[in-house]
C-alpha positions, 0 to 999 in steps of 0.5 A: 500500500502506498501513501495515497492508499493509506490516506484513503483508509484513514479518510474512510475511518474518519467517515465511519467514526463520524457516522457512529458519533451521529448514531450515538447522539441519536441514542441519547435522550431515550424514552426511559426514566429510572436510575438505570436510565441516568447511569446509561445517559452518563455512560453514553456521554462518556462514549460520545466524548471518547468518540470525539477523541477518536475522531481527532486522533484519526484526523491527526493521523490523516494530516501526518500521512498527507504531510508525507505527500505535499507538506500537509493539508489541513484535512484529507481528501479522497474518492470518498469526498472531503472530511472537514475538521472535527469540532471540539466535541459533540454537544451532550444530549439533554436528559430525557424527560420522556417515558414510555409504555411500561411503568413500574411503581416502587419504593424508589419512585416511578420508572417509565420505559418504551421497550420498543425504543430501547430495542431499536436503540440497542440495534443501532448501538450494535451496528455502531460497535460493528462499524468500530470493529471494522475501523479497528481492523482497517487501522491494524492492517494499515500499520502492517501494509505501509512500507517503512519508507513512507513513514518518514516520521515516527510521529506518523506511526506513533499516531496510528499506534495510539489509535489502536491502544488508547482508551478512545481507540475504535476497539475499546469503543466498540466494546463499550458501545456493545455493552451499552446495547446489551444493557438496553436489551436487558432493560427492554426485555424486563419491561416488555414482559410487564411482569417480574418472577413472582408475577410470572409464577402466579400466571403459571399457577393460575393455569394449573388451578384452571386445569384442575377446576376445568377437569371437574364436571360442569354441574359440580363447577356450577355449585357455588358451595364447591367454588367457595370452599373448593377453590381455595384448596385446589388452588393452594395445592396447585399453586404450591406445586407449580411455584416450587417447580418454577422458583423453588420451595422457599419462594413457593412457601412465601407466595402460598402464604401471600395468596392463601388468605382469601376465602368465602366472602373475602374472596368475593371482595378481593376478586379471588373468585375469578380464579374459575375464569382460568378454568375456561382459559386453561381448558381452551389452551390445553394446559391442564398441568403446565405453564400458559401459552401466549395465544388463547384459543377461545373455541373450547372456552366458549363451549364450556362457558356456554354450558356452565352459564347458560344464555347471556340474557337481556340487560335491563338498565335502570337509572338511579334517582339522585345519585351522589355527585362526584368531583371531576376526575384529573388523573388515574387516581381520580378515575379509579375513585369513580369506579370505587363509587360504583361499589358503594361504601362511604363514597356512595352509600346504598349503591346496588351491585351491578351499578355503572357510574357515568360522569359528563365532563363540561370543560371551560372551553365549551367541549365535553367528554365522559367517564364510564366506570364499571365495577368488578365481580360482586357475586359468585353466582354463575347466573342470576339477576345480578350480572357482575357475577362469575358467569360474566367472567367466564363469558368475557374470557371466552369471547361470548356475549355478556350482560354487563357489556350490553348493559354498559352500552345501553347505559351510555345511550341512556346518558345521552353520550353522542358520537364525537365526544371522547369517552374514558372507559375505566374498570376494576377487575371484571369491570376492566374486561367489560371496559375493553369489550365495550371499547371494541364494540363501540363502533361509530356510535361512541368515540372511545378516547381512552381505556383504563383497567386495574387488576383485570385479566385481558380479554380477546377483544380488538380495540379501535386503532389509536385508542390508548389503554392503561393497564394497572397491575399489582405483582401480588394481585393474581386476578390480573393474571388469570388470563394466563398470558403476560401483560401486553406492552405496545405503543397503544398499551401502557402497562403500570406495575407495582409491587406492594411488598416494596413499600415495606408493609410485608407481602400483602394477601391477594385480597389486599393487592386486588383492592380498589383503594390500593389501585387508587394509591397506585394511580396517585403515585403515577399522577405525582410522577407525571406532575413532576415530569410532564410527558414522562408517561405518554399514555397517562398524558393522553388520559389527562387530555381526554378528561380535561383540565382545571375548571372542568365540571362533572355531572354524575349519573348511575345506572343499575344493570340487571340480567333478565332471562326468559 
């Protein structure tokens, strides 16, 4: 290789490193808010600084080699085009205040990540590492191929040697950037899964519970006494066995203690009665004794649900006279509190089971939006007049028509919700499944602006494109995992996960983890995080946009839904 060939190699290396610098800059400021994200940004800033040193080293080497031709240009030229001098250093990218669709709420605050953005950045950084490896190989070959007479000055050889050994050498930079890509992939994988180890175990155990229950004859399952007394025993045995297989006896015992407290009426309040839903899911998926797959097959589920629950019945909707008026909601905590009013209690004394709460929101700018809040399971019956029952759970999971979905749509018509005014559908437990179903069936009749679910299994319902969905789950809440599949995290779905045990209050039982007020608290923490960093969780920002800002006035109405069969 002659000196002009060396100049071409060095010029190409400068262009390669320039491309890498641009890509690294693009991989800063990702939609990721957490302590790990801060560490990543610091490491990326260091890598960007070292890339600047590498670029200047390449320029120096190019100038020295060029000096061997004609006394030294200030920058190199070749068939690849001119390469201008490298500025003193790239401007550091500002720290991102943008979060993503996977949100974790813990003792150390709120973490927000867009897993897809992290995966894309990891792929880009891997390409950068490969390009730097190529630069290193080219420089290594150059030191061997250059004839000794060409290197008229030791500074030329020393300059190239430094490029191969310094901290900012392409080789060391490639290793650094590749490690950062590895960290991004690991973070993306954790958040894309939407669940931790314990959460995954509960899902697996739920499939086993469902398998055991699904093997029982339908007439036996239809007996409330068997469901009330037998579910706890069957579930406990299956949970302990499956958990021990997955995570070992010690954690199995801990988890069994955490989920074994609910029974009888406490199970109804906690939502633990919905374990029978998994019987249908497990049988439909063919999982009598194993972990769940990711692709539900509703055919078998529909057959079993239809046999157990009988006909869906007709929804009869009656407006409540003089319902308790509630303030306009602003954020996740407030919309979950609206759901709490549908359960009754001190917020709305005398509220009957199967009550849906609807709020008309009149904004200061003259526009209007709506909130429709749906409660969860309130009776263990498979059929009867109250539709917030186990029969509705089974039919929802099986993809069959159900009374609650029909009743909520009818209540929305009675409330006078017109097309074009955005509606936020929010539900807890079974109510979240109903909310998803209503959104999927709204068609052109209603304009769904957002869907919020808390402690709800997923259902086989296809949402309208572009509708943001917020799914809140507690790690210790087994009800949300009775669908037997990991939580979906997509650009449309924001998954918010909180591990209550991290709060230092011990490991809560299933009932406590599933309780509506615990989800109100989770929403409050997320609201605080968004207030501190606006835009940090885009899904919540979209919800706030639908609800309206300060000055919005709410008018609350309630509707009691009943099932009529005949």
